[in-house]
ZAMARGU-4260 file (C-alpha; in steps of 0.2 Angstrom, whole numbers, plus 5000, padded with zeros to 4 digits):
<rodrens>
0) 5066/5203/5060 | 5062/5183/5066 | 5047/5179/5078 | 5059/5175/5091 | 5069/5193/5091
5) 5052/5201/5090 | 5046/5188/5105 | 5063/5196/5112 | 5058/5214/5109 | 5040/5214/5118
10) 5046/5204/5133 | 5059/5216/5135 | 5045/5230/5134 | 5032/5221/5148 | 5048/5219/5159
15) 5053/5236/5160 | 5035/5245/5162 | 5032/5233/5176 | 5050/5237/5184 | 5047/5253/5184
20) 5029/5251/5191 | 5037/5242/5204 | 5049/5253/5207 | 5034/5268/5209 | 5025/5258/5222
25) 5043/5255/5232 | 5046/5270/5234 | 5029/5277/5238 | 5028/5263/5252 | 5045/5266/5260
30) 5040/5284/5263 | 5023/5280/5266 | 5023/5264/5279 | 5041/5264/5285 | 5045/5280/5284
35) 5059/5281/5274 | 5064/5294/5262 | 5075/5285/5250 | 5080/5290/5230 | 5071/5281/5217
40) 5085/5274/5208 | 5086/5265/5223 | 5071/5259/5222 | 5076/5255/5207 | 5089/5244/5212
45) 5079/5234/5226 | 5068/5231/5211 | 5079/5223/5202 | 5088/5215/5213 | 5070/5206/5222
50) 5066/5202/5201 | 5084/5190/5200 | 5084/5185/5216 | 5099/5191/5219 | 5096/5201/5237
55) 5087/5216/5242 | 5101/5225/5249 | 5100/5237/5267 | 5081/5237/5266 | 5076/5221/5275
60) 5070/5218/5285 | 5053/5229/5286 | 5042/5233/5299 | 5026/5236/5289 | 5015/5223/5285
65) 5013/5235/5269 | 5029/5233/5265 | 5030/5216/5269 | 5017/5213/5256 | 5023/5222/5242
70) 5039/5212/5241 | 5030/5196/5244 | 5021/5201/5229 | 5037/5207/5219 | 5046/5192/5223
75) 5031/5181/5216 | 5030/5194/5201 | 5050/5189/5198 | 5048/5170/5198 | 5035/5172/5185
80) 5046/5182/5175 | 5057/5170/5173 | 5046/5156/5172 | 5040/5166/5157 | 5057/5170/5147
85) 5062/5151/5148 | 5051/5144/5135 | 5049/5163/5126 | 5067/5168/5126 | 5079/5155/5131
90) 5073/5138/5125 | 5070/5146/5104 | 5088/5153/5107 | 5094/5138/5111 | 5085/5129/5100
95) 5092/5142/5087 | 5109/5141/5094 | 5109/5120/5094 | 5098/5118/5075 | 5107/5114/5059
100) 5107/5131/5048 | 5108/5132/5031 | 5123/5142/5022 | 5117/5159/5014 | 5129/5156/5000
105) 5138/5144/4989 | 5156/5144/4983 | 5164/5134/4968 | 5147/5134/4959 | 5148/5135/4941
110) 5136/5131/4927 | 5123/5124/4940 | 5105/5127/4943 | 5095/5138/4954 | 5080/5134/4959
115) 5067/5147/4967 | 5053/5139/4975 | 5058/5122/4984 | 5039/5112/4978 | 5037/5094/4972
120) 5042/5102/4957 | 5058/5106/4963 | 5057/5090/4970 | 5058/5083/4955 | 5069/5092/4946
125) 5083/5089/4960 | 5085/5071/4958 | 5084/5072/4941 | 5100/5085/4942 | 5107/5074/4957
130) 5106/5060/4943 | 5114/5066/4930 | 5129/5075/4940 | 5123/5094/4936 | 5123/5105/4952
135) 5113/5115/4960 | 5106/5126/4975 | 5088/5130/4979 | 5085/5148/4987 | 5074/5146/5001
140) 5066/5163/5012 | 5063/5152/5028 | 5076/5150/5039 | 5068/5137/5047 | 5061/5127/5032
145) 5079/5131/5022 | 5086/5120/5037 | 5073/5106/5036 | 5080/5106/5018 | 5097/5107/5021
150) 5095/5090/5034 | 5088/5083/5020 | 5106/5082/5009 | 5101/5092/4996 | 5110/5107/4992
155) 5099/5124/4999 | 5106/5142/5005 | 5094/5152/5018 | 5091/5171/5007 | 5078/5181/4998
160) 5076/5174/4977 | 5071/5191/4975 | 5086/5199/4983 | 5099/5205/4969 | 5111/5202/4984
165) 5107/5183/4987 | 5104/5180/4968 | 5121/5188/4963 | 5132/5182/4976 | 5124/5171/4989
170) 5116/5159/4975 | 5130/5164/4962 | 5117/5168/4947 | 5128/5173/4933 | 5140/5157/4934
175) 5123/5147/4933 | 5113/5139/4918 | 5096/5141/4919 | 5086/5147/4934 | 5069/5139/4939
180) 5054/5149/4948 | 5041/5138/4957 | 5037/5150/4971 | 5019/5162/4965 | 5015/5170/4950
185) 5018/5186/4957 | 5034/5181/4965 | 5039/5172/4949 | 5039/5190/4939 | 5047/5198/4955
190) 5062/5188/4954 | 5062/5185/4935 | 5066/5204/4937 | 5079/5206/4949 | 5085/5188/4940
195) 5088/5200/4923 | 5095/5213/4934 | 5110/5203/4941 | 5118/5194/4922 | 5108/5188/4906
200) 5103/5169/4912 | 5091/5159/4908 | 5073/5159/4915 | 5061/5146/4918 | 5046/5150/4927
205) 5029/5140/4928 | 5013/5151/4930 | 4999/5146/4939 | 4985/5158/4929 | 4988/5155/4912
210) 4981/5169/4911 | 4995/5179/4917 | 5009/5171/4907 | 5013/5188/4894 | 5018/5196/4912
215) 5029/5182/4916 | 5036/5186/4900 | 5036/5206/4902 | 5046/5202/4920 | 5059/5193/4911
220) 5055/5175/4907 | 5063/5164/4895 | 5052/5150/4897 | 5034/5150/4904 | 5028/5134/4908
225) 5009/5127/4911 | 5007/5110/4917 | 4988/5112/4925 | 4984/5117/4908 | 4992/5104/4900
230) 4986/5093/4913 | 4967/5096/4910 | 4968/5096/4892 | 4976/5076/4894 | 4960/5073/4908
235) 4947/5079/4894 | 4956/5069/4881 | 4955/5051/4891 | 4936/5056/4891 | 4933/5059/4874
240) 4946/5044/4866 | 4939/5034/4881 | 4919/5038/4871 | 4925/5038/4852 | 4932/5023/4841
245) 4943/5034/4834 | 4964/5036/4842 | 4966/5049/4854 | 4980/5055/4861 | 4993/5045/4853
250) 5011/5048/4851 | 5017/5048/4832 | 5034/5044/4830 | 5034/5041/4811 | 5024/5045/4798
255) 5018/5028/4799 | 5022/5024/4819 | 5013/5028/4834 | 5011/5024/4854 | 4995/5027/4863
260) 4992/5023/4878 | 4975/5012/4881 | 4966/5011/4896 | 4956/4991/4896 | 4936/4997/4900
265) 4927/4983/4910 | 4917/4975/4899 | 4928/4975/4884 | 4934/4959/4873 | 4950/4960/4882
270) 4946/4962/4899 | 4945/4947/4910 | 4960/4937/4902 | 4978/4936/4903 | 4988/4944/4889
275) 4993/4928/4881 | 4974/4923/4879 | 4969/4941/4873 | 4981/4936/4857 | 4982/4956/4854
280) 4996/4953/4842 | 4987/4940/4831 | 4972/4951/4831 | 4975/4968/4828 | 4996/4968/4825
285) 5001/4980/4836 | 5014/4977/4852 | 5012/4979/4868 | 5030/4986/4875 | 5021/4988/4892
290) 5006/4987/4905 | 5004/4994/4920 | 4994/4985/4932 | 4989/4993/4945 | 4999/5009/4946
295) 5014/4999/4942 | 5024/4998/4927 | 5031/4982/4918 | 5040/4980/4902 | 5037/4967/4896
300) 5019/4961/4905 | 5017/4940/4904 | 5010/4930/4895 | 5001/4927/4911 | 4998/4945/4917
305) 4979/4946/4921 | 4970/4963/4910 | 4959/4972/4920 | 4950/4987/4921 | 4962/4994/4929
310) 4974/4991/4916 | 4982/5003/4906 | 4993/4997/4888 | 5005/5005/4880 | 5007/4999/4861
315) 5015/5004/4846 | 5011/5001/4826 | 5004/5009/4816 | 4987/5020/4817 | 4976/5006/4808
320) 4982/4991/4819 | 4980/5003/4836 | 4962/5005/4833 | 4960/4987/4828 | 4966/4989/4846
325) 4956/5003/4854 | 4938/4994/4849 | 4946/4978/4858 | 4949/4988/4873 | 4933/4996/4874
330) 4916/4993/4882 | 4902/4993/4872 | 4890/4998/4887 | 4901/5010/4894 | 4904/5019/4875
335) 4883/5021/4875 | 4883/5027/4892 | 4884/5044/4887 | 4880/5048/4902 | 4887/5070/4905
340) 4903/5069/4917 | 4909/5075/4934 | 4920/5086/4937 | 4929/5089/4953 | 4939/5105/4957
345) 4935/5122/4947 | 4953/5126/4946 | 4964/5130/4933 | 4963/5110/4930 | 4944/5106/4933
350) 4941/5124/4921 | 4956/5119/4907 | 4945/5100/4907 | 4927/5110/4908 | 4935/5122/4890
355) 4940/5105/4882 | 4925/5095/4885 | 4913/5109/4879 | 4923/5109/4865 | 4920/5092/4861
360) 4902/5091/4864 | 4901/5084/4878 | 4890/5091/4894 | 4896/5088/4911 | 4897/5097/4930
365) 4908/5106/4938 | 4907/5103/4958 | 4919/5114/4969 | 4918/5119/4988 | 4920/5136/4986
370) 4903/5145/4977 | 4913/5155/4960 | 4908/5160/4944 | 4910/5142/4935 | 4903/5131/4947
375) 4887/5121/4944 | 4883/5113/4963 | 4893/5120/4977 | 4899/5105/4990 | 4914/5093/4997
380) 4916/5079/4983 | 4921/5067/4999 | 4903/5067/5004 | 4888/5055/4994 | 4878/5069/4996
385) 4887/5082/4986 | 4891/5068/4974 | 4872/5065/4973 | 4869/5082/4970 | 4881/5083/4955
390) 4871/5065/4948 | 4886/5055/4949 | 4875/5042/4949 | 4871/5046/4930 | 4887/5050/4923
395) 4900/5041/4913 | 4914/5049/4919 | 4920/5059/4936 | 4935/5071/4930 | 4945/5072/4949
400) 4954/5087/4946 | 4958/5093/4965 | 4974/5102/4971 | 4975/5087/4989 | 4983/5071/4984
405) 4972/5064/5001 | 4957/5073/4999 | 4958/5064/4980 | 4962/5044/4986 | 4947/5050/5000
410) 4937/5056/4986 | 4940/5041/4972 | 4934/5028/4987 | 4921/5037/4988 | 4916/5039/4971
415) 4919/5019/4968 | 4908/5014/4981 | 4895/5027/4976 | 4895/5020/4958 | 4904/5006/4955
420) 4906/5006/4937 | 4909/5023/4934 | 4925/5030/4926 | 4937/5040/4938 | 4949/5049/4929
425) 4962/5058/4941 | 4976/5069/4944 | 4989/5069/4954 | 5001/5082/4964 | 5014/5069/4969
430) 5021/5055/4960 | 5020/5046/4978 | 5001/5048/4976 | 4998/5039/4960 | 5000/5019/4965
435) 4988/5026/4979 | 4973/5031/4966 | 4975/5016/4957 | 4973/5008/4974 | 4960/5014/4975
440) 4949/5011/4961 | 4955/5026/4948 | 4955/5021/4932 | 4969/5035/4924 | 4980/5045/4932
445) 4990/5060/4929 | 5001/5067/4941 | 5006/5087/4940 | 5024/5084/4946 | 5030/5070/4934
450) 5023/5082/4920 | 5034/5097/4924 | 5049/5086/4927 | 5049/5081/4909 | 5043/5099/4902
455) 5062/5105/4915 | 5071/5090/4907 | 5065/5097/4892 | 5068/5112/4893 | 5084/5115/4904
460) 5094/5095/4899 | 5092/5098/4881 | 5083/5079/4883 | 5068/5078/4867 | 5056/5072/4878
465) 5039/5066/4865 | 5027/5067/4877 | 5024/5077/4892 | 5007/5072/4897 | 5004/5052/4897
470) 5011/5042/4910 | 5026/5034/4900 | 5037/5041/4897 | 5044/5043/4880 | 5060/5053/4874
475) 5075/5053/4859 | 5091/5050/4866 | 5108/5043/4856 | 5117/5026/4860 | 5131/5033/4868
480) 5142/5020/4872 | 5130/5006/4868 | 5135/5008/4852 | 5143/4995/4842 | 5131/4983/4854
485) 5117/4973/4848 | 5099/4976/4858 | 5102/4958/4864 | 5122/4964/4873 | 5114/4980/4878
490) 5101/4971/4886 | 5092/4991/4890 | 5075/4982/4896 | 5085/4970/4909 | 5095/4985/4915
495) 5085/5001/4918 | 5069/4994/4914 | 5067/5005/4898 | 5061/4998/4881 | 5067/5002/4864
500) 5052/5007/4852 | 5063/5015/4839 | 5076/5016/4830 | 5079/5031/4817 | 5092/5027/4808
505) 5100/5040/4790 | 5083/5048/4789 | 5073/5030/4789 | 5065/5024/4805 | 5065/5004/4810
510) 5053/4998/4821 | 5055/4979/4820 | 5068/4974/4832 | 5076/4960/4834 | 5088/4954/4847
515) 5101/4956/4835 | 5099/4974/4828 | 5116/4981/4831 | 5116/4999/4838 | 5128/5013/4827
520) 5135/5028/4833 | 5122/5039/4825 | 5108/5031/4828 | 5092/5039/4836 | 5084/5028/4849
525) 5064/5029/4854 | 5064/5025/4873 | 5048/5022/4883 | 5047/5018/4901 | 5043/5026/4918
530) 5051/5044/4923 | 5062/5033/4934 | 5067/5022/4921 | 5071/5037/4908 | 5081/5042/4923
535) 5091/5027/4926 | 5093/5024/4908 | 5101/5042/4905 | 5113/5041/4920 | 5118/5023/4911
540) 5123/5028/4895 | 5133/5046/4902 | 5142/5039/4911
</rodrens>
């Protein structure tokens, strides 16, 4: 029973009690004050006529002032109940009647993806599926939210994904290629059980608490994804890599060819100069594939592009070349400033960060608004007093592992104002928040939705994603219709923004790619770019 139905039942019950009460009073009044014996049914009829403004029948007029007063009060009560019925019953009914309702089933869908839980991860998957022309359907149990989703042009049905009937008939799960479940840990397990009772479709679930992953598998999930733990480990890696000259977080393409993101620290050798002035190629031998400039990815960067402390270089080369380049990106002052790390937000991401830092021997202090086990400082990260209590001014790094992007953005502004030289590493839920965080002063940002989307693409779409936890997506793919064309003719970078990092051919990898290099059928292309660029590249080669 929905809200409107519950309101209607309550209103009708109260109305019935009031009408019966007035009928008793009217029947008594007619006997006591008018000297007229009427039946109770007649009294009830007069009250109903009064409330509905259809008249008073043969009883009017009344001689006694008492009966006139009773009728006046009944008139006012009837009018009041009518006005109450408008916002409580009539308006919601009209709104529900006129509103666009989401359907309760889909017809003719095959080899589609069923999505239970329309989170930012679900929206990222929908964009990916739409780009590849793969059918999908979102199952939403809330009627109003389903209608809102439907009005955005998203394929959605209104129904409970825990219902066997909704899965079998509404979403046509037996003919689907996969079911993606992203509600909460308990509901995910219930939906997985329902799905396996309907058919043997592959079920992919997300888990908030990684310790509960085994229960998801027992419920029938074929693949359990824990992006929050991966995010936490990756954020911790950025700290350890920033304090060491060793190459950390590199993506191995071949035995002697890696791709890595290198944040440029304030006070380093190449901070404060242009790409051309840095002489990276001449000094290290590494190739700059692209660069993030305050949240905007450019590939390749212009020689006149200015490198500062918020630049992140995407570079390729062998281990020795990349280690030489990394030394140029490190600040000796920051490396020697081995203060503790402040971890703000102690959920799954924050606790994973703490575990990884402790394992690396890096001291840290945890800050959270909720007093719970593992939290050392209880307070609001957006308040200066809480940050000072956590020792931000003496810390080397702040990791913002907060679940709300708006709070994370504001906290970045506060931390940057309080400690201008500190390193700020942030987690974002929505991809749209990444650029805002860079503008607010973050040094490195990793989006949960992006990491989750890559996991799903790798699982559902058979896309070989080489790395999940980098800002840039790196995938391995075949050339498709580009076979037989040179890199200059294909013009991949201009068309899609992606860069071909290497080509694997007959068991060997070619990394020195000139414009005349011709792609052949059977080649494996190693392509790097933002998630949007990779999506555009995939759509282009598959069209």
